[in-house]
VMD Tcl script that draws the C-alpha trace (Angstrom):
set ca {
  {-9.58 -11.99 8.71}
  {-7.27 -9.02 9.20}
  {-4.73 -11.28 10.90}
  {-4.74 -13.90 8.11}
  {-1.69 -12.52 6.19}
  {0.30 -12.40 9.42}
  {-0.69 -15.99 10.24}
  {0.34 -17.19 6.77}
  {3.64 -15.32 7.03}
  {4.37 -16.87 10.43}
  {3.56 -20.38 9.18}
  {5.81 -19.92 6.14}
  {8.66 -18.63 8.31}
  {8.43 -21.43 10.87}
  {8.06 -24.13 8.23}
  {10.95 -22.75 6.17}
  {13.18 -22.74 9.26}
  {12.19 -26.29 10.23}
  {12.67 -27.62 6.70}
  {15.98 -25.82 6.24}
  {17.20 -27.27 9.54}
  {15.99 -30.73 8.54}
  {17.80 -30.46 5.20}
  {20.98 -29.18 6.86}
  {21.01 -32.00 9.42}
  {20.22 -34.57 6.75}
  {16.78 -35.63 7.95}
  {15.25 -34.63 4.62}
  {16.61 -33.79 1.18}
  {16.48 -30.37 -0.41}
  {13.87 -31.64 -2.90}
  {11.66 -32.90 -0.08}
  {11.96 -29.50 1.61}
  {10.88 -27.76 -1.60}
  {7.95 -30.16 -1.97}
  {6.76 -29.53 1.58}
  {7.00 -25.76 1.16}
  {5.02 -26.01 -2.09}
  {2.36 -28.16 -0.46}
  {1.98 -25.82 2.50}
  {1.76 -22.83 0.15}
  {-1.06 -24.54 -1.74}
  {-2.93 -25.49 1.44}
  {-2.61 -22.01 2.94}
  {-3.63 -20.44 -0.38}
  {-6.76 -22.60 -0.50}
  {-7.51 -21.77 3.13}
  {-7.14 -18.09 2.27}
  {-9.72 -18.46 -0.49}
  {-12.13 -20.13 1.92}
  {-11.65 -17.32 4.45}
  {-12.20 -14.74 1.71}
  {-15.41 -16.42 0.54}
  {-16.72 -16.55 4.09}
  {-16.09 -12.83 4.61}
  {-17.46 -11.43 1.34}
  {-19.66 -8.38 1.84}
  {-23.06 -9.40 0.55}
  {-24.87 -6.10 1.04}
  {-26.52 -5.00 -2.19}
  {-24.91 -2.20 -4.14}
  {-26.71 1.15 -4.13}
  {-29.06 1.73 -7.04}
  {-27.58 3.77 -9.88}
  {-28.71 7.35 -10.39}
  {-31.78 7.50 -12.57}
  {-30.42 9.99 -15.09}
  {-27.16 11.57 -16.07}
  {-27.26 15.31 -16.54}
  {-24.97 16.85 -19.10}
  {-24.01 20.40 -18.30}
  {-23.34 22.12 -21.65}
  {-21.09 24.85 -20.22}
  {-18.88 22.08 -18.81}
  {-18.62 20.52 -22.28}
  {-17.70 23.88 -23.78}
  {-15.14 24.45 -21.06}
  {-13.66 21.01 -21.70}
  {-13.44 21.79 -25.42}
  {-11.58 25.04 -24.69}
  {-9.24 23.20 -22.33}
  {-8.60 20.60 -25.02}
  {-7.77 23.29 -27.59}
  {-5.35 24.94 -25.15}
  {-3.72 21.58 -24.42}
  {-3.36 20.88 -28.14}
  {-1.74 24.28 -28.66}
  {0.70 23.68 -25.78}
  {1.51 20.25 -27.20}
  {2.17 21.72 -30.64}
  {4.44 24.37 -29.11}
  {6.29 21.71 -27.13}
  {6.76 19.62 -30.27}
  {8.20 22.65 -32.07}
  {10.63 23.28 -29.19}
  {11.75 19.63 -29.25}
  {12.33 19.73 -33.00}
  {14.18 23.06 -32.74}
  {16.39 21.66 -29.96}
  {16.97 18.23 -31.45}
  {17.57 19.22 -35.09}
  {21.05 20.72 -34.53}
  {22.08 17.79 -32.34}
  {20.89 15.31 -34.97}
  {22.69 17.27 -37.69}
  {25.92 17.25 -35.65}
  {25.57 13.51 -35.07}
  {24.96 12.88 -38.76}
  {27.99 14.99 -39.69}
  {30.17 13.14 -37.16}
  {28.95 9.77 -38.46}
  {29.64 10.85 -42.05}
  {33.13 12.07 -41.08}
  {33.82 8.78 -39.28}
  {32.65 6.85 -42.37}
  {34.93 8.88 -44.67}
  {37.85 8.42 -42.28}
  {37.26 4.65 -42.15}
  {37.02 4.45 -45.94}
  {40.29 6.42 -46.21}
  {42.02 4.09 -43.75}
  {40.76 1.00 -45.53}
  {41.89 2.41 -48.88}
  {38.41 2.71 -50.29}
}
mol new
graphics top color blue
foreach p $ca { graphics top sphere $p radius 0.5 }
foreach p [lrange $ca 0 end-1] q [lrange $ca 1 end] { graphics top cylinder $p $q radius 0.2 }
display resetview
């Protein structure tokens, strides 16, 4: 089964070369070449499914654990980590706003100046 992708690749390569040669020489048309490649792709795809079905691992899955234990200190630790992450996120948001606000203000001022200049040029 491990060799199956290599076999499919080799078949596609050989068939594509043969069909391209046949089309170039005039033995078959380009449409016929495309149809043959499509047909072979379907046949090899179906064969791949058959090979996959034949090699499915049918060993039963291990039984699940009977109970899940919840360690309270771990929950408390996770809550503290979440609070720290929320604080860092809030600080990062503040830094983004502090950095972006002047740039946005400059852009708005430039857009307003360009609008006034255009109105002046158009006589408005």
